[in-house]
N, C-alpha and C positions, 0 to 999 in steps of 0.2 A: 495342140495343147490349149487348155483353158486355164484361166487363173481364178482363184477363189475371190480375189479382190482385183479391182481394175489397176493395172500397173501405171506408175507415173509416166507422163509423156517425156520424151527425150528433151533435155534442156539444150537450146541452141542459140548461137549468136547470129544476128543478121550480118550480112557481108556487104560492105560498101560497093555500090554499083552492080549488084546481083540480086536475083530473087532466091538464090541458094542460101543455105544456112550452114553454120559450123557446129557440129555436135560437140557438147561438152560432157566429158566422161568424169574427169576429176579436176579439182582445183588445187594445185600445189602452191604453197605460199612460203615466203621468206620472212621470218621475224627478226627484228633488231638489225636490219640491214642498213639503217641510217644512224649515224652516230648521235646526231642531235635528238632523234626520237628515242634512242636507247637511253640517253641521259634523262630525258623527260619522264621516262618510265621507271627510273631509279636504277639503271644498270650502267656498268662501265664497259663501253664498247671496245676498249683496249684489252680487257681481260676476258670478256665473254663473246665468243664468235656468234654470228647469225645462226639461226636454226630454221629447220623446215617443218611445216605441218600441212595438213590437208583440210579442205572444206568440201562439203558435199556439192554435187553438181547443181542440186536445186537451190543453192545459195546464190546462183547467178540468174539474173533477170536481164534479158536484153532490152535495150532502149534503142528505138529506131533513130536514125540519123536526124539531127536537128529537131527532135521531139522533146517537149518539156519533161522534166522528171518530177513527179509528185511523190514525196517521201514523207509519210505521216510520222509524227513524233511517237516513238514506241512507249508502251506502258512500263511502269516499274523503274524508271530511271530519271535522273535530273542532270545527267552528264553524258550527253550524246555527242560522240566525236565522229568526224569523217577523216578519211585519208584517201588521196588520190593515188591510184595504183597503175603501174604499167602491166598490162595483161599481154602475155605472149601465148599465142595459140599454136600448139605443137601439132604439126600436120601429118607426121608418120611415126611409127614405132621405132625405137632404137635402144641401144644399150652400150655402155662404155664408148660413147661417141667421142672421137678426138675433137679438141677444141676447134681446130680449123674447119671441121665439117658441121659444127653445131648449127649454124644458120641455115644449112640445107634442110634441117628438120622443122623450121619455123614456117607455119602457114601464113601467119599474120600477126597484127598487133591491135590492141584496143585499149581504151581508158577505162579503168575500174574505179568505182566509188565504194570504198570499204567503210561500212558504218559499224560503230562499236558503242555499246552501253558501257562506258568506261568505269563508272562507279561499281557496276555489278561485276565487271571483269576483275577489278582490283580487289573487291571483297572476296571473290573465289580464290584469287592468287594468294591473299593473306591467309586463307584457311587451308592452303595446300591442295585445293581441288582444281579440277579442270575448269578453265575459264570460258567454256563454250557458251554459257548463258550470256556473257557479255557481247558475244558475236551473233547469237541466235535471236535476233529481232527482225524477222522476215520483213522485208527483204534486207539482206546484209551486204551483198556485193551487187552493185548494178554495173553493167558493162555497156558502154556505147559500142556501136557496130564494129565489126572486125575489118581491118584494112590490110590488104596484102602489101608486102614490102614494095612492090613495083608501083603502087599507088600512093605511097607515102609522100607527103608534102610538108613543107615548113609552115607551121601555124603562125600567122602574123597578129592574131588577137585571140584571147581566150574564148572558148565556146560557152563558158558558164561563169558564174561569179566566183568560182573557186580558183585558188592559185596554189601551185605546189610550193612547199617550203624547202625542197631539195632538188638537186639535179641527179640524174642517173650516174653522172661521173663521180658523185660523192658516195655512191653505194659501197658497202663493204665487200660486195660480190660484184665482179665486173659484169656489165651488160653488153660488152662488145663480143 
């Protein structure tokens, strides 16, 4: 079969300690999963549960281990926010998975940097429109290499100048 236009290359994450890569098909996200951030955005975390949404695979750009991240300031915004995200790479298909078997489906973990043009996102929200424009400032999610659970280690110092404002134990949805 031939294509009338060249298809996009498969988006993939580099894997720590390997020349192999992890293919990205979809990016599932959880919104309003930290109470403090939900309040910052004007929502009551006790009344409104977290919600799920997707990002396209091409929103992910892999960054090699210990390589600098150059992130140009995007056009049309004066309020550019970052959020550090836990990325969970799902390694096999599943459905209706019992909680005690969930970790069997995890291939590995990575650190994501989610960038948002907050002023544009809020403007669209106020108009009742999708806020994709606030997230669509390519690149919008950068991910550091994927690390398999057996290779996880405790970090003794931050790898960049960013620091998390929350702990996974404070998430509205359990990460265990």
